[in-house]
C-alpha positions in Angstrom: 0.0 0.0 0.0 1.1 3.6 -0.5 2.5 5.5 2.5 -0.1 7.0 4.7 -0.4 10.1 6.9 -2.2 8.3 9.6 0.0 9.7 12.4 -1.2 13.2 11.4 -4.8 12.3 11.3 -4.6 10.5 14.7 -3.1 13.6 16.3 -6.0 15.8 15.4 -9.3 15.4 17.3 -12.7 16.3 15.9 -13.0 19.1 18.4 -9.8 20.6 17.3 -10.9 20.5 13.8 -14.0 22.4 14.7 -12.4 25.0 16.8 -8.8 25.5 15.5 -8.9 26.9 12.0 -5.1 27.1 11.7 -4.7 23.5 12.7 -7.3 22.4 10.2 -5.6 24.3 7.5 -2.3 22.8 8.4 -3.8 19.3 8.2 -5.3 20.0 4.8 -2.0 21.4 3.4 0.0 18.5 4.8 -2.3 15.9 3.2 -2.3 17.8 -0.1 1.6 17.8 0.0 1.6 14.0 0.7 -0.6 13.4 -2.4 1.6 15.6 -4.5 4.6 13.5 -3.5 2.7 10.3 -4.4 1.8 11.7 -7.8 5.4 12.6 -8.6 6.8 9.1 -8.0 5.5 7.6 -11.3 7.3 8.6 -14.4 5.7 10.2 -17.5 2.0 10.4 -16.8 -0.3 11.2 -19.7 -2.2 14.5 -19.9 -5.5 13.0 -18.8 -3.8 11.5 -15.7 -2.4 14.9 -14.8 -5.9 16.4 -15.2 -7.3 14.0 -12.6 -4.3 14.4 -10.3 -4.8 18.2 -10.3 -8.3 17.6 -9.1 -6.8 16.2 -5.9 -5.4 19.6 -5.1 -8.9 20.7 -4.2 -8.8 18.5 -1.1 -7.6 21.4 1.0 -10.5 23.6 0.1 -13.0 20.8 0.8 -11.5 20.3 4.3 -11.8 24.1 4.9 -15.5 24.1 3.8 -16.5 21.4 6.3 -14.6 20.0 9.3 -14.2 16.2 9.1 -13.7 13.8 11.9 -10.6 11.6 12.2 -12.4 8.7 10.7 -13.8 10.7 7.8 -10.4 12.1 7.0 -9.0 8.6 7.1 -11.6 7.4 4.5 -11.0 10.4 2.3 -7.3 9.7 2.3 -7.9 6.0 1.6 -9.9 7.0 -1.5 -7.0 9.3 -2.6 -4.5 6.5 -2.1 -6.7 4.1 -4.2 -6.8 6.7 -7.0 -3.1 7.4 -7.0 -2.1 3.8 -6.9 -4.6 2.9 -9.7 -3.3 5.6 -12.0 0.3 4.5 -11.4 -0.6 1.0 -12.4 -2.5 2.0 -15.5 0.1 4.4 -16.8 2.8 1.7 -16.8 2.3 0.1 -20.2 4.9 -2.6 -19.8 4.1 -6.2 -19.1 0.4 -6.3 -20.0 -0.8 -9.6 -21.6 -4.0 -10.2 -23.4 -6.5 -12.5 -21.6 -9.6 -12.0 -23.7 -10.3 -10.2 -26.9 -13.9 -10.0 -28.3 -14.9 -9.3 -32.0 -16.4 -6.0 -31.1 -13.1 -4.7 -29.8 -13.5 -5.3 -26.1 -10.3 -6.4 -24.6 -9.1 -7.7 -21.2 -5.4 -7.6 -20.3 -3.6 -8.6 -17.2 -0.2 -8.3 -15.4 1.3 -9.5 -12.1 2.5 -6.8 -9.7 4.8 -7.7 -6.8 2.9 -5.8 -4.1 -0.6 -6.3 -5.5 -0.8 -9.7 -7.3 -2.6 -10.2 -10.7 -4.6 -7.2 -11.9 -7.0 -7.1 -14.9 -7.6 -4.2 -17.3 -10.8 -3.9 -19.4 -10.8 -1.6 -22.4 -14.1 -0.9 -24.2 -15.9 1.7 -26.1 -19.5 2.5 -25.2 -21.9 4.1 -27.6 -23.1 6.7 -25.1 -21.8 10.1 -24.1 -19.7 10.4 -20.9 -22.3 12.1 -18.8 -24.7 9.2 -19.4 -22.2 6.6 -18.4 -21.0 8.6 -15.4 -24.6 9.0 -14.1 -25.2 5.3 -14.4 -22.1 4.2 -12.6 -22.0 6.9 -9.9 -25.3 8.6 -9.4 -27.3 5.3 -9.7 -24.6 3.1 -8.1 -27.1 1.4 -5.8 -29.2 0.2 -8.9 -26.3 -1.8 -10.3 -27.8 -5.1 -9.0 -30.8 -4.4 -11.3 -28.9 -4.9 -14.5 -25.6 -6.6 -13.6 -26.1 -10.3 -12.8 -22.7 -10.4 -11.2 -23.9 -8.1 -8.5 -26.6 -9.0 -6.0 -26.7 -5.7 -4.2 -24.8 -2.4 -3.7 -25.6 -0.3 -0.7 -24.1 3.1 0.3 -23.2 2.9 4.0 -21.9 6.5 4.4 -21.3 9.6 2.3 -18.4 11.9 3.1 -18.4 15.2 1.3 -19.2 15.3 -2.3 -16.8 12.7 -3.7 -16.3 9.9 -1.1 -18.7 7.0 -0.2 -18.4 3.8 1.8 -20.2 0.9 0.1 -21.2 -2.7 0.8 -21.5 -4.9 -2.2 -22.8 -8.5 -2.4 -21.5 -10.4 -5.3 -23.8 -13.0 -7.0 -22.5 -16.6 -7.0 -20.6 -17.5 -10.2 -22.4 -19.8 -12.7 -22.1 -23.4 -11.4 -21.3 -22.0 -8.0 -17.6 -22.1 -8.9 -17.1 -19.2 -6.5 -19.3 -19.0 -3.5 -21.0 -15.8 -2.2 -18.6 -13.0 -1.6 -19.1 -9.5 -0.2 -17.0 -6.4 -0.1 -16.8 -3.2 2.0 -15.1 -0.5 0.0 -14.2 3.2 0.1 -14.9 4.8 -3.2 -14.0 8.3 -4.5 -14.9 10.0 -7.8 -12.9 12.7 -9.5 -13.9 14.6 -12.5 -11.7 17.1 -14.4 -12.7 18.4 -17.7 -13.5 15.5 -20.0 -11.9 12.8 -17.8 -13.5 11.0 -14.9 -12.0 8.5 -12.5 -13.9 6.3 -10.1 -11.5 4.7 -7.7 -11.8 2.4 -4.7 -10.2 -0.1 -2.3 -11.2 -2.4 0.6 -11.8 -0.8 4.0 -13.7 -1.5 7.2 -16.8 0.1 8.5 -18.6 -0.4 11.9 -22.0 -0.6 10.3 -21.1 -3.7 8.2 -19.2 -6.5 10.1 -18.7 -9.8 8.3 -22.0 -11.4 7.2 -23.1 -15.0 7.7 -23.1 -16.9 4.5 -20.6 -14.6 2.8 -16.8 -14.6 2.5 -15.5 -11.1 3.1 -13.3 -10.5 0.0 -11.2 -7.4 -0.6 -10.8 -5.3 -3.7 -8.3 -2.6 -4.7 -6.7 -0.7 -5.8 -9.4 -0.6 -8.5 -10.7 2.1 -10.7 -12.8 3.0 -13.8 -11.7 5.7 -16.1 -14.1 7.4 -18.5 -13.1 9.6 -21.4 -14.8 10.7 -24.6 -13.5 9.0 -27.7 -11.3 11.5 -29.5 -13.4 13.1 -32.2 -16.5 11.2 -31.2 -18.1 12.9 -28.1 -21.1 10.6 -28.3 -18.9 7.6 -27.5 -17.0 6.9 -24.2 -13.8 5.0 -23.7 -14.0 3.0 -20.5 -10.9 1.5 -18.8 -11.5 -0.7 -15.8 -8.7 -1.8 -13.5 -9.8 -4.7 -11.4 -7.8 -6.1 -8.5 -9.5 -8.5 -6.1 -8.5 -10.9 -3.4 -11.5 -13.4 -3.3 -10.1 -15.0 -0.1 -10.7 -18.7 0.7 -9.0 -21.5 -1.3 -9.5 -21.2 -5.0 -7.3 -22.4 -7.9 -5.7 -19.4 -9.7 -6.9 -20.7 -13.0 -10.5 -20.5 -11.9 -10.0 -17.0 -10.4 -8.4 -15.7 -13.6 -11.1 -17.2 -15.8 -14.0 -15.8 -13.6 -12.5 -12.3 -13.2 -11.7 -11.8 -16.9 -15.1 -13.1 -17.9 -16.8 -10.9 -15.3 -15.3 -7.8 -17.0 -16.4 -8.8 -20.5 -19.9 -9.5 -19.2 -20.0 -6.2 -17.4 -19.4 -4.3 -20.6 -22.2 -6.1 -22.3 -24.7 -5.6 -19.4 -23.7 -1.9 -19.2 -24.4 -1.4 -22.9 -27.8 -3.0 -22.6 -28.7 -0.9 -19.5 -27.7 2.3 -21.3 -29.6 1.4 -24.4 -32.8 1.0 -22.3 -32.4 4.4 -20.6 
């Protein structure tokens, strides 16, 4: 995982955040500086990645607008870490191998990272404008179980500011019950800068959702979806989905790889059908 500023967050109580403007400002500036250092570690980011990273500089102003508790600040920073780590993985073009390629151009690639394990990368083009895709994936997140058979339920446990949410997701059992019921608790953050959107997330813990009977608590992240208009075709959206999951339990790697890559291909098809009906 990327370095954290947990010592700073732990040293500042909620009461201090409410009553000591100077200390709150110092905390915001420090976190922003930490994020800037993280962003500089990865060589040669593309212009669209820089656009999203500049969006993180607004963290200081958000903290000034509303005082957050220690726990809320921790969740905000976890979301930022997921975003920065995901972008670093995606901008490194070396080592990706094709897992699946469909006739319509949809493609799933994969690579193995020393500190993360095997990650999967879906690249598709959706015949819908960015705003439409963004609204479906973010604004109507809790309706995903209505159209994606891989998802049984998505529930927002807590909202923090405008861009950060804590979610609980129940995954549907894989066909043939190859993989038993899994659930996830994740922190998710959304960033939008110009024509680029990033939806990032990673596993976290939340008091409102302990481990559930009948489900194995799996972990995801860092993971993200990136949305950009197709160059010269604003009515179409390029979607890149970085998927990293630890399903827990004993499962052969060959089965895991097959299930995850197929899940991404199926997701693209289900998303297209959903958007066509809207």
